[in-house]
ZAZA-173901 format. One record per atom (N, C-alpha, C, CB): x, y, z. Coordinates in steps of 0.1 Angstrom, whole numbers, padded with zeros to 4 digits, always signed. Glycine has a CB too. Example, Ala and Ser with C-alpha at 12.3 -4.5 7.8 and 13.67 -1.06 7.14 Angstrom:
BEGIN
+0132-0057+0078+0123-0045+0078+0132-0033+0078+0113-0045+0090+0128-0022+0071+0137-0011+0071+0129+0000+0079+0141-0006+0057
This chain:
BEGIN
-0063+0193+0037-0077+0178+0029-0067+0170+0042-0075+0169+0003-0086+0159+0039-0084+0147+0048-0073+0136+0039-0100+0139+0052-0076+0145+0028-0069+0126+0026-0051+0132+0025-0078+0113+0002-0039+0139+0025-0036+0139+0022-0030+0142+0038-0036+0140+0011-0034+0149+0048-0038+0146+0066-0036+0134+0067-0054+0148+0071-0044+0122+0060-0042+0102+0064-0030+0102+0061-0051+0088+0054-0028+0104+0048-0017+0098+0043-0001+0104+0049-0019+0099+0028+0000+0113+0054+0006+0119+0069+0008+0111+0076-0002+0126+0076-0002+0112+0081-0010+0101+0095+0000+0091+0093-0029+0094+0094+0002+0085+0080+0004+0066+0077+0015+0069+0078-0002+0056+0064+0022+0082+0071+0038+0079+0073+0045+0084+0059+0041+0059+0075+0032+0089+0053+0035+0096+0034+0036+0111+0038+0017+0094+0019+0045+0122+0045+0044+0133+0040+0045+0134+0025+0052+0141+0046+0053+0134+0014+0061+0137+0009+0049+0132-0008+0076+0129+0015+0040+0146-0012+0032+0143-0021+0030+0155-0031+0021+0137-0015+0026+0152-0040+0028+0164-0053+0011+0161-0054+0041+0161-0072+0010+0173-0055-0010+0174-0062-0010+0184-0072-0026+0181-0049-0013+0179-0085-0021+0182-0096-0037+0186-0103-0018+0174-0098-0033+0199-0100-0049+0196-0109-0051+0195-0118-0056+0202-0112-0059+0178-0123-0058+0182-0135-0074+0178-0146-0043+0173-0140-0076+0179-0158-0088+0174-0167-0088+0162-0167-0089+0176-0180-0098+0157-0166-0103+0142-0177-0113+0138-0175-0096+0129-0177-0114+0125-0181-0125+0114-0175-0122+0100-0170-0134+0110-0187-0127+0092-0166-0127+0077-0164-0130+0075-0168-0130+0070-0157-0142+0060-0164-0145+0054-0171-0159+0057-0176-0143+0043-0167-0164+0067-0164-0178+0075-0173-0176+0075-0180-0184+0088-0173-0163+0084-0183-0162+0087-0204-0169+0110-0202-0186+0068-0220-0169+0113-0196-0178+0126-0192-0191+0123-0182-0183+0134-0206-0199+0138-0181-0209+0139-0178-0220+0144-0187-0207+0143-0170-0233+0136-0191-0244+0139-0200-0250+0153-0189-0256+0124-0203-0261+0163-0195-0267+0172-0190-0275+0172-0202-0259+0184-0185-0283+0169-0201-0289+0172-0208-0283+0169-0229-0290+0185-0201-0287+0178-0228-0277+0176-0247-0265+0177-0241-0279+0191-0262-0262+0188-0232-0250+0190-0227-0237+0180-0230-0254+0190-0214-0224+0180-0233-0215+0165-0228-0206+0175-0223-0208+0151-0241-0207+0170-0209-0190+0174-0205-0184+0167-0199-0186+0184-0199-0165+0163-0205-0152+0149-0206-0146+0155-0202-0146+0142-0216-0150+0170-0200-0134+0174-0196-0137+0172-0177-0128+0195-0203-0133+0171-0166-0137+0170-0159-0131+0170-0149-0141+0165-0162-0130+0183-0145-0125+0186-0131-0117+0177-0117-0136+0190-0128-0102+0174-0116-0102+0162-0103-0083+0164-0100-0108+0140-0111-0080+0161-0091-0070+0160-0088-0057+0146-0085-0075+0166-0080-0043+0150-0092-0041+0136-0096-0030+0137-0086-0037+0132-0111-0027+0125-0075-0018+0129-0064-0007+0120-0066-0024+0128-0050+0004+0121-0070+0012+0115-0074+0026+0114-0055+0017+0124-0091+0027+0100-0055+0030+0096-0042+0047+0083-0047+0012+0088-0033+0056+0088-0039+0066+0080-0042+0064+0069-0030+0079+0087-0043+0069+0058-0029+0077+0057-0017+0087+0043-0020+0065+0055-0003+0088+0037-0009+0097+0029-0004+0094+0015-0012+0095+0028+0012+0105+0007-0021+0095-0010-0025+0092-0015-0007+0111-0028-0036+0095-0017-0001+0085-0021+0008+0073-0013+0017+0093-0026+0015+0069-0006+0009+0060+0002+0017+0051+0000+0003+0067+0019+0024+0053+0003-0011+0041-0007-0021+0031-0009-0017+0043-0021-0025+0023-0022-0008+0014-0033-0011+0005-0027+0005+0024-0051-0013
């Protein structure tokens, strides 16, 4: 995964990845009369030291 590789290269090797479903600002996707409001996404949990948070 490109994102995990980039995080590792930047010095953040510890990552927890979850497969989740949800919706953001788009509030789902409309395809004709069908509404998909549970979009598959990935959630990354990264714990960093205070000095690395920005």
